[in-house]
N, C-alpha and C positions, 0 to 999 in steps of 0.2 A: 828833219829827215822824213823819209817815207817808209812805208811798209807796215806790217802787222805788229802792233804794240803788245796785244794780248788776246787770248781766246778764253772765254768761259763757256762752260756747257753743263747740262744736266740731263740725265736720262730719267724718265718718269715711268714707273711700272705699276703705280697704284691703279686698281680697277674700281670703277664706280659709275653710278648714273646720276644725271642731273637734268634739269629742265633748261633748255636754251630758250630765252625769252625774246621779246621784240626789241630789246635794246642790248647793247654789248654785255655779254655774260661771260665772266671768267671761266675758262675751261678747267675741269678737274676739281679736286678737293683742296680747300684751303689755298695755300700758295704754291701748289704743285707746278703750275704753269707761269710762275713769276721767275724771272732770272735777273739778277742785279749785276752791274759792272761798275767798278770805280775807275774812272778814266785816268790813264797815265799821261795823256797828252791834252793840250789845249786845242779846242776847235776840231777834235777828231770826228771821223765818220764811224758809224757802227753798222756792220752787216749783221742783220738779225735773221736767223733761220729757225723755222719751227716745223717739226714733223709730228703729226697727230695720227694715232691709230685708234679706230673704234667703229661704232655703228650709230647712226642717227636716223630717226624717222624722217622720211622725205629729204634725203641728203641734198637734193637739187634746190632746196629752199634755204639752205644754211650757208651763211657767209662768214668767213674768218677775217679778223683784223689783228693788228698788233697795237697795243697801247704803250706809250712811254709815260711813266708816272701818272697813269690814269687817263691819258688823252690819246685818241687814235692818231697814228702817224700815216702819212703818205696817201691820204684820201682827198686831197685838194680842198681841205677845209670843211668837207661835208661829213660831219661827225654824227649826225642824228639818224641818218637813213639806215634802216635794217636791210635794205636792198643793195647796199654798196659794200664791197669787200676787196681785200687783197687776194683772196683765194677761196675756193670751195672744196668740199670733200669730193673725191673722185667717185662717181656712182659706179658700182661694180656689178650691177645685176640688171641686165636687159632693160625693158621698158616699163616693167611693173614694179610695184613696191615689194620689197622682201625685208621686213624688219625682224630678222630671226638669227641667221647665221651668215650674213654677207657683209663683212666689214668694209668700211671705207678707209681711204688714206688721204691725208691732206698734207701737202708740203708747200711752204711759202718761204721766200727769201726777199728781203727788202733792205734798202740802205737808208739809214737815218742820218741825215747830214745837217742836223741842227747845231752841231758843235758841242763842246763840252768844257767843263771846268775841271782841272786836275784835282782829284781827291773828292769830288762831289758825286756820290753814287747815283746811278740811273737804274730804274727798274723797268724792264719790258715784260709785258703780260700778253698771253694768247687769249683772245676773246672771240665769241661768235654771237651772231644774232640771226633771227629768222622772222618771217612775216606773221608767224603764229607760234605759240609755245610748242617745242619739239623735245622729245625725250632723246637724250644722248648717253651712250655708254662709252667710256674711255678705256682703251687698252683691252677691250673684249667686245664680244657681240651681245645682242639682247639675250640669246639663249646660251647656256653653258653646257659643257659635256665634251666627250671625246671627239665629236665631229665638229666642234666649234672652234673658231680661230681666236687667238689672243695675241697681243703684241705689246710693244713698248713705244713710247713717244719720246721726243728729244727737243731740247732748245739749245741754241748756240748763239753767242755774240762774239764777233771779231771787232776789235778796235783798230781802225786804220788811221795812221798819222795823217794830219792835214797837209 
């Protein structure tokens, strides 16, 4: 049959900072940006969506990817380049840098069509890389206070029957 077999999702509200390095760096704290799904079908496709809210130094240099069980997907086999990504944070402040109270937003959606085995869990992870180490805050801006924005992030996976 066809159609959506299941949807799993999680909302991440944890606020924190980290360094995004020159190789894929898992976003957030611990497993915040991991999401697992246990396939109900054989050979299914998975629609993976990620929405990240935060602020990162020189957002125009940061690229986001999705890993399946620790390996990047949908980048044509080029897994090592820190200049290759599925999406970037949307730069929200003019032409100059403003690493203070100007959050970025990143949304990506991709289809993983590698197939699946019923009952064997798959874990998808949101990662990012840059050409140099960058400071990233998730779910808030660099500065805090009543004039600073905060938000939440979200991951979702839909299993679609083959």
